[in-house]
LUMLUMGU-270450 format. One record per residue (C-alpha): residue number from 0; y, z, x. Coordinates in Angstrom, 1 decimal, padded with zeros to 4 digits. Each point is the difference from the previous one (the first is absolute). Example, Ala and Ser with C-alpha at 12.3 -4.5 7.8 and 13.67 -1.06 7.14 Angstrom:
% residues 2
+-----+--------+--------+--------+
|   i |      y |      z |      x |
+-----+--------+--------+--------+
|   0 | -004.5 |  007.8 |  012.3 |
|   1 |  003.4 | -000.7 |  001.4 |
+-----+--------+--------+--------+
***
This chain:
% residues 230
+-----+--------+--------+--------+
|   i |      y |      z |      x |
+-----+--------+--------+--------+
|   0 |  021.8 | -009.0 |  000.5 |
|   1 | -000.8 |  003.6 |  000.8 |
|   2 | -003.6 |  001.2 | -000.9 |
|   3 | -000.1 |  002.1 | -003.1 |
|   4 | -001.9 |  003.3 |  000.0 |
|   5 | -000.7 |  002.1 | -003.0 |
|   6 | -000.4 |  003.7 |  000.9 |
|   7 | -001.7 |  002.3 | -002.5 |
|   8 |  000.1 |  003.8 |  000.5 |
|   9 |  001.0 |  002.9 | -002.1 |
|  10 |  001.2 |  002.2 |  002.9 |
|  11 |  003.7 | -000.6 |  000.9 |
|  12 | -000.6 |  001.4 |  003.5 |
|  13 | -002.4 | -002.9 |  000.7 |
|  14 |  001.6 | -002.7 | -002.1 |
|  15 |  003.5 |  000.3 |  001.5 |
|  16 | -000.9 | -000.2 |  003.7 |
|  17 | -002.3 | -002.9 | -000.6 |
|  18 |  002.7 | -001.9 | -001.9 |
|  19 |  002.6 |  000.8 |  002.7 |
|  20 | -002.3 | -001.2 |  002.8 |
|  21 | -001.1 | -003.2 | -001.7 |
|  22 |  003.6 | -000.9 | -000.9 |
|  23 |  001.0 |  000.6 |  003.6 |
|  24 | -002.7 | -002.5 |  001.0 |
|  25 |  001.5 | -002.5 | -002.4 |
|  26 | -002.6 |  000.2 | -002.7 |
|  27 |  001.2 | -000.2 | -003.6 |
|  28 | -001.4 |  003.3 | -001.4 |
|  29 | -000.5 |  001.0 | -003.6 |
|  30 | -001.2 |  003.6 | -000.8 |
|  31 | -001.6 |  001.5 | -003.1 |
|  32 | -001.5 |  003.4 | -000.5 |
|  33 | -002.8 | -000.6 | -002.5 |
|  34 | -003.0 | -002.2 | -000.5 |
|  35 |  001.0 | -001.5 | -003.4 |
|  36 |  003.4 | -001.2 |  001.3 |
|  37 | -001.6 | -001.3 |  003.2 |
|  38 | -002.6 | -002.1 | -001.9 |
|  39 |  002.7 | -001.4 | -002.4 |
|  40 |  002.3 | -000.9 |  002.9 |
|  41 | -002.8 | -001.6 |  002.1 |
|  42 | -000.9 | -002.2 | -003.0 |
|  43 |  003.6 | -001.1 | -000.6 |
|  44 |  001.3 | -000.5 |  003.5 |
|  45 | -001.3 | -001.5 |  003.3 |
|  46 | -000.8 |  002.4 |  002.8 |
|  47 | -001.4 | -000.8 |  003.5 |
|  48 | -001.6 |  003.4 |  000.5 |
|  49 | -000.5 |  003.1 | -002.2 |
|  50 | -000.1 |  003.5 |  001.5 |
|  51 | -001.8 |  002.1 | -002.6 |
|  52 | -000.7 |  003.8 | -000.1 |
|  53 | -003.3 |  001.1 | -001.4 |
|  54 |  001.3 |  002.9 | -002.0 |
|  55 |  002.6 | -001.1 | -002.6 |
|  56 |  001.2 |  001.1 | -003.4 |
|  57 | -001.0 | -002.3 | -002.8 |
|  58 | -002.5 | -002.5 |  001.4 |
|  59 | -001.6 |  001.1 |  003.3 |
|  60 |  000.3 | -002.1 |  003.1 |
|  61 | -003.6 | -000.9 | -000.4 |
|  62 |  000.5 | -001.3 | -003.5 |
|  63 |  003.0 | -002.0 |  001.1 |
|  64 | -001.9 | -001.5 |  003.0 |
|  65 | -003.0 | -000.9 | -002.2 |
|  66 |  002.2 | -001.8 | -002.6 |
|  67 |  002.1 | -001.8 |  002.5 |
|  68 | -003.0 | -001.2 |  002.1 |
|  69 | -001.5 | -001.5 | -003.2 |
|  70 |  003.2 | -002.0 | -000.5 |
|  71 |  001.5 | -000.6 |  003.4 |
|  72 | -000.8 | -000.1 |  003.8 |
|  73 |  003.2 |  001.8 |  000.9 |
|  74 | -000.7 |  002.2 |  003.1 |
|  75 | -000.3 |  003.7 | -000.8 |
|  76 |  000.3 |  002.9 |  002.4 |
|  77 | -001.2 |  003.3 | -001.5 |
|  78 |  001.5 |  003.3 |  001.0 |
|  79 | -002.6 |  002.8 | -000.1 |
|  80 | -000.3 |  003.7 |  001.0 |
|  81 | -001.5 |  000.6 |  003.4 |
|  82 | -003.1 |  001.8 | -001.4 |
|  83 | -000.6 | -002.4 | -002.9 |
|  84 | -002.6 | -002.3 |  001.6 |
|  85 | -001.4 | -000.9 | -003.4 |
|  86 |  003.4 | -001.3 | -001.1 |
|  87 |  000.2 | -002.3 |  003.1 |
|  88 | -003.4 | -001.4 | -000.6 |
|  89 |  000.6 | -000.5 | -003.7 |
|  90 |  003.3 | -001.7 |  000.6 |
|  91 | -001.6 | -002.5 |  002.4 |
|  92 | -002.8 | -000.6 | -002.5 |
|  93 |  002.6 | -000.8 | -002.7 |
|  94 |  001.6 | -002.6 |  002.3 |
|  95 |  002.7 |  001.8 |  002.0 |
|  96 |  000.6 | -001.7 |  003.3 |
|  97 |  000.5 |  003.2 |  002.0 |
|  98 |  001.0 |  003.7 | -000.3 |
|  99 |  002.1 |  002.5 |  001.9 |
| 100 | -000.6 |  003.7 | -000.2 |
| 101 |  002.8 |  002.5 | -000.5 |
| 102 |  001.8 |  001.2 |  001.9 |
| 103 |  000.9 | -003.3 |  001.8 |
| 104 |  002.8 | -001.4 |  002.0 |
| 105 |  002.2 | -002.6 | -001.6 |
| 106 | -000.3 | -002.1 |  003.2 |
| 107 | -003.8 | -000.2 | -000.6 |
| 108 |  000.6 | -001.1 | -003.6 |
| 109 |  002.5 | -002.7 |  001.1 |
| 110 | -002.5 | -001.2 |  002.6 |
| 111 | -002.8 | -000.3 | -002.6 |
| 112 |  002.3 | -001.9 | -002.4 |
| 113 |  001.0 | -002.4 |  002.8 |
| 114 | -003.7 | -000.6 |  000.8 |
| 115 | -000.8 | -000.8 | -003.6 |
| 116 |  002.9 | -002.4 | -000.2 |
| 117 | -001.1 | -001.8 |  003.2 |
| 118 | -003.5 | -000.2 | -001.3 |
| 119 |  001.3 | -001.5 | -003.3 |
| 120 |  001.9 | -002.7 |  001.9 |
| 121 | -003.2 | -001.0 |  001.9 |
| 122 | -001.9 | -000.1 | -003.2 |
| 123 |  002.4 | -002.5 | -001.4 |
| 124 | -000.5 | -002.3 |  003.0 |
| 125 | -001.8 | -003.3 | -000.8 |
| 126 | -003.8 |  000.2 |  000.0 |
| 127 | -001.9 | -001.7 |  002.7 |
| 128 | -000.8 | -003.3 | -001.6 |
| 129 | -002.6 | -000.2 | -002.7 |
| 130 | -002.8 |  001.7 |  001.9 |
| 131 | -002.6 |  002.2 | -001.6 |
| 132 | -001.9 |  002.9 |  001.6 |
| 133 | -003.5 |  000.6 | -001.3 |
| 134 | -002.1 |  003.1 |  000.7 |
| 135 | -003.1 |  000.1 | -002.1 |
| 136 |  001.1 |  000.0 | -003.7 |
| 137 |  003.7 |  000.6 |  000.9 |
| 138 |  002.4 | -003.0 |  000.1 |
| 139 |  003.6 |  000.5 |  001.2 |
| 140 |  002.3 | -002.9 | -000.8 |
| 141 |  002.9 |  000.3 |  002.4 |
| 142 |  002.2 | -002.6 | -001.6 |
| 143 | -000.3 |  001.6 | -003.5 |
| 144 | -000.1 |  003.5 |  001.3 |
| 145 | -003.0 |  000.6 | -002.2 |
| 146 | -003.5 |  001.5 |  000.3 |
| 147 | -003.2 | -000.5 | -001.9 |
| 148 | -003.2 |  002.0 |  000.3 |
| 149 | -003.3 | -001.4 | -001.2 |
| 150 |  001.9 | -002.7 | -001.9 |
| 151 |  002.4 |  002.4 | -001.8 |
| 152 |  003.7 |  000.3 |  000.7 |
| 153 |  001.1 |  003.4 |  001.1 |
| 154 |  003.6 |  001.3 |  000.1 |
| 155 |  001.0 |  001.7 |  003.2 |
| 156 |  003.2 |  001.8 |  001.0 |
| 157 |  001.8 | -001.4 |  003.0 |
| 158 | -001.4 |  002.8 |  002.2 |
| 159 | -003.5 | -000.6 | -001.3 |
| 160 |  000.3 | -003.7 |  000.7 |
| 161 |  001.2 |  000.6 |  003.6 |
| 162 | -002.8 |  002.5 |  000.6 |
| 163 | -002.7 | -002.4 | -001.3 |
| 164 |  001.4 | -002.9 |  002.0 |
| 165 |  000.0 |  002.1 |  003.2 |
| 166 | -003.7 |  000.9 | -000.5 |
| 167 | -001.0 | -003.5 | -001.1 |
| 168 |  001.6 | -001.8 |  003.0 |
| 169 | -002.6 |  001.8 |  002.3 |
| 170 | -003.1 |  000.8 | -002.1 |
| 171 | -002.2 |  002.6 |  001.6 |
| 172 |  002.8 |  001.4 |  002.2 |
| 173 |  000.6 |  003.7 | -000.3 |
| 174 |  003.7 |  000.8 | -000.4 |
| 175 |  001.3 |  003.5 |  000.6 |
| 176 |  002.2 |  001.7 | -002.6 |
| 177 |  003.0 | -000.2 |  002.4 |
| 178 | -000.5 | -003.7 |  000.4 |
| 179 | -000.3 | -000.5 | -003.8 |
| 180 |  003.2 |  002.0 | -000.7 |
| 181 |  002.0 | -001.6 |  002.7 |
| 182 | -001.0 | -003.4 | -001.4 |
| 183 |  001.0 |  001.0 | -003.5 |
| 184 |  003.4 |  001.3 |  001.2 |
| 185 |  000.5 | -002.8 |  002.6 |
| 186 |  001.3 |  002.8 |  002.3 |
| 187 | -001.5 |  003.0 |  001.8 |
| 188 | -001.0 |  002.4 | -002.8 |
| 189 |  001.2 |  003.6 |  000.3 |
| 190 | -001.4 |  001.3 | -003.3 |
| 191 | -003.3 |  001.6 | -001.0 |
| 192 | -002.8 | -002.5 |  000.7 |
| 193 | -002.0 |  001.6 | -002.9 |
| 194 |  002.1 | -002.4 | -002.1 |
| 195 | -002.3 | -002.7 |  001.4 |
| 196 | -002.9 |  001.6 | -001.8 |
| 197 |  001.8 | -000.2 | -003.3 |
| 198 |  000.9 | -003.7 |  000.5 |
| 199 | -003.7 | -000.7 |  000.9 |
| 200 | -001.1 |  001.8 | -003.1 |
| 201 |  002.3 | -002.0 | -002.2 |
| 202 | -001.2 | -003.3 |  001.5 |
| 203 | -003.6 |  001.0 | -000.4 |
| 204 |  000.6 |  000.7 | -003.6 |
| 205 |  001.0 | -003.6 | -000.5 |
| 206 | -002.4 | -002.0 |  002.2 |
| 207 | -003.2 |  002.1 |  000.2 |
| 208 | -002.8 | -000.4 | -002.6 |
| 209 | -000.4 |  003.8 |  000.1 |
| 210 |  002.9 |  001.7 |  001.7 |
| 211 | -002.0 |  003.2 |  000.3 |
| 212 | -002.5 | -001.9 |  002.2 |
| 213 |  002.1 | -002.6 |  001.9 |
| 214 | -001.8 | -003.0 |  001.4 |
| 215 |  003.0 | -002.0 |  001.2 |
| 216 |  002.5 |  002.4 |  001.5 |
| 217 | -002.1 |  002.3 |  002.2 |
| 218 |  001.0 |  003.2 |  001.6 |
| 219 | -000.5 |  000.1 |  003.8 |
| 220 | -000.5 |  003.6 |  000.9 |
| 221 |  002.6 |  001.4 |  002.4 |
| 222 |  001.8 | -003.4 |  000.0 |
| 223 |  001.2 | -001.4 | -003.3 |
| 224 | -001.1 | -002.9 | -002.2 |
| 225 | -001.4 | -003.5 |  000.1 |
| 226 | -000.6 | -002.8 | -002.5 |
| 227 | -003.4 | -001.7 | -000.2 |
| 228 | -001.4 | -002.8 | -002.1 |
| 229 | -001.8 |  001.2 | -003.1 |
+-----+--------+--------+--------+
***
């Protein structure tokens, strides 16, 4: 069965080339040009990836992303303007998996989509036994794909779970942003590694006692991040 991709953009000059390129690469592609229709369709039908523009009539791309992420873990790639850094950061904070800045090549978009699909297949692979990883008050149950922090269950997105697992497998080791993003994508990452900071911020918001003063995921200056017991 061909992967299904929902593409949401209100500019025909962008929507049509994307649809043509995806269909040529044997993706089943559905296109809509407003946020309200996108949200309704994503709720009614199964999609493997959603490509979502930030600026849309009706519901904005941010609103669609926020709502979908509260209901589903479907991968979302945001399309943003080149100079709209705040949109890129906000999209990642809302749970988008990645972003691409306009203008972009359709080849780059196809590559990003294929990376997401490969990553999803690996996520569906059987967990390694019934092992647990403990780092301070954090407990990661690999068989249940669940996490608890100080005795309370926390809900993580697939990307957040992979990120936490990477850090927890080698507590105290400093990982660079490139290493983190390549782990998340399971392939050499060609995007903006500032996306890493947004993923770290999201995870801190769920596992830190005070995300404004992190004690578990620490910033290693000029390097990246590490996880310590706390």
